[in-house]
Each structure stands twice: as structure tokens, then as C-alpha cells.
C-alpha positions as CSV (number, residue, x, y, z in Angstrom):
1,Q,0.0,0.0,0.0
2,V,1.3,3.4,-1.0
3,Q,1.5,6.0,1.8
4,F,2.9,9.5,2.0
5,V,3.2,11.2,5.4
6,E,4.1,14.9,5.4
7,S,5.3,16.8,8.4
8,G,7.2,20.0,9.4
9,G,4.5,22.6,8.8
10,G,3.4,25.1,11.3
11,S,2.7,28.7,11.9
12,V,5.6,31.1,11.3
13,Q,6.1,34.8,11.0
14,P,6.9,36.4,7.6
15,G,10.6,36.0,6.8
16,G,10.9,32.7,8.7
17,S,11.9,29.3,7.4
18,L,10.5,25.8,7.5
19,R,11.7,22.5,6.4
20,L,8.9,20.1,5.3
21,S,9.5,16.4,5.3
22,C,7.8,13.5,3.7
23,T,8.2,9.8,4.5
24,T,7.0,7.3,1.9
25,S,6.2,3.6,1.7
26,G,5.0,1.3,-0.9
27,I,7.0,2.9,-3.7
28,T,10.5,2.4,-5.1
29,F,11.5,5.7,-3.7
30,S,15.1,5.8,-5.1
31,R,13.8,5.3,-8.6
32,S,10.8,7.7,-8.3
33,R,10.6,11.3,-9.5
34,M,9.1,13.0,-6.5
35,G,7.2,16.3,-6.1
36,W,5.8,18.7,-3.6
37,F,2.4,20.1,-4.2
38,R,0.4,22.8,-2.5
39,Q,-3.3,23.3,-2.0
40,D,-4.5,26.8,-1.2
41,S,-7.8,27.2,0.5
42,G,-10.6,26.6,-1.9
43,K,-8.3,25.9,-4.8
44,E,-7.0,22.8,-6.6
45,R,-3.7,21.2,-5.6
46,W,-0.8,22.4,-7.8
47,L,2.8,21.4,-8.3
48,V,5.5,23.4,-6.4
49,A,8.7,21.5,-7.3
50,T,10.0,18.1,-8.5
51,I,13.2,16.2,-8.1
52,T,14.3,13.2,-10.1
53,S,15.9,10.1,-8.7
54,D,19.3,11.5,-9.4
55,G,18.6,14.9,-7.9
56,T,17.7,17.1,-10.8
57,T,15.2,19.8,-9.6
58,I,12.5,21.8,-11.3
59,Y,10.6,24.6,-9.6
60,N,7.5,26.5,-10.3
61,D,9.0,29.9,-11.4
62,A,7.4,31.8,-8.6
63,E,9.1,29.7,-5.9
64,R,12.5,29.1,-7.5
65,R,14.5,31.5,-5.4
66,R,13.1,30.6,-1.9
67,Y,12.3,26.9,-2.2
68,M,14.7,24.0,-2.2
69,I,13.5,20.5,-2.8
70,S,15.8,17.6,-1.8
71,R,15.8,13.9,-1.1
72,D,17.5,11.2,0.9
73,N,17.3,8.0,-1.0
74,V,18.7,6.0,1.9
75,K,16.0,7.2,4.3
76,E,13.4,7.3,1.5
77,E,12.5,10.8,2.6
78,L,11.7,14.0,0.6
79,Y,12.2,17.5,1.9
80,L,11.2,21.0,1.0
81,Q,13.0,23.9,2.5
82,I,11.2,27.2,2.3
83,N,13.0,30.4,3.2
84,N,11.8,33.9,3.7
85,L,8.3,32.8,4.1
86,K,5.5,35.0,2.8
87,P,1.8,35.0,3.3
88,E,1.4,33.7,-0.2
89,D,3.2,30.5,0.8
90,Q,0.4,29.5,3.0
91,G,-1.4,26.3,2.3
92,V,-1.3,22.6,2.8
93,Y,1.7,20.9,1.3
94,F,1.6,17.4,0.0
95,C,4.3,15.1,-1.4
96,N,3.7,12.5,-4.1
97,T,5.4,10.9,-7.0
98,Y,5.5,13.0,-10.2
99,P,3.3,12.4,-12.0
100,P,1.2,11.9,-8.9
101,I,-0.5,8.7,-8.0
102,E,-3.9,8.8,-6.4
103,S,-2.8,8.1,-2.9
104,W,-2.4,11.4,-1.2
105,G,-1.3,11.8,2.4
106,P,-2.8,14.2,5.0
107,G,-0.5,17.0,4.0
108,T,1.2,19.5,6.3
109,R,-0.2,23.0,6.8
110,V,1.9,26.1,6.6
111,T,0.6,29.3,8.0
112,V,2.4,32.6,7.7
113,S,1.3,35.4,9.9
114,S,2.7,38.1,12.1
């Protein structure tokens, strides 16, 4: 059974940083292209960044300078570092393969507020 479990979200002030983590099971993580997705309130989930099995990254243009996706193929974990957080970064973040499979985790919520 495929499972994704996201963590690391929280409420932070503008300018702060967060590191989101994702643990996976049921997939061949080391061979999978992975992605972070975000769902804003009342909107559809959308792709933030992807990383291939060998570490090649692609970002949505708006997030390129402040986001960093990374992975640990030994631990089978995916990460998203977000720096200089802004209110527009708020939302629920999900990890999945890319393209995504229909087995979404609970997500982790990021709130940016002073």
C-alpha cells in the first residue's frame, strides 16, 4: 500500500523558514521522481517542485528563489526547505510521485502570519 506522510509545517512569521519532510512507503523511492504540491484554501492542488531520482530539480517559477527540494534515497524521505516565508506561501503541502498517483497523504499546513 502506497503511503505518504508529510510533516514539518506550522505557523511562522513572515521571513521565517520551514523544512517540510515526507516519508514514503509502498513505492520504489530511489527510482521515483518526486514532487511537492500545495493546495491553497478553496483551490486545486498544484505542483511546487519536482526532483528526479538523481537529484535534478525543477521549480515553479514563482518559488524558484526561496524553495529547495531535496531527497534522501537511503532514508526514503523527501524535503522542502522554504526560506523567507511570505503569506502567499500559506497552504497545505503534499508530497507524491510525479506524475502523482492517487494516494495522497494528509499534508502539512503552513501558516504565515505576524
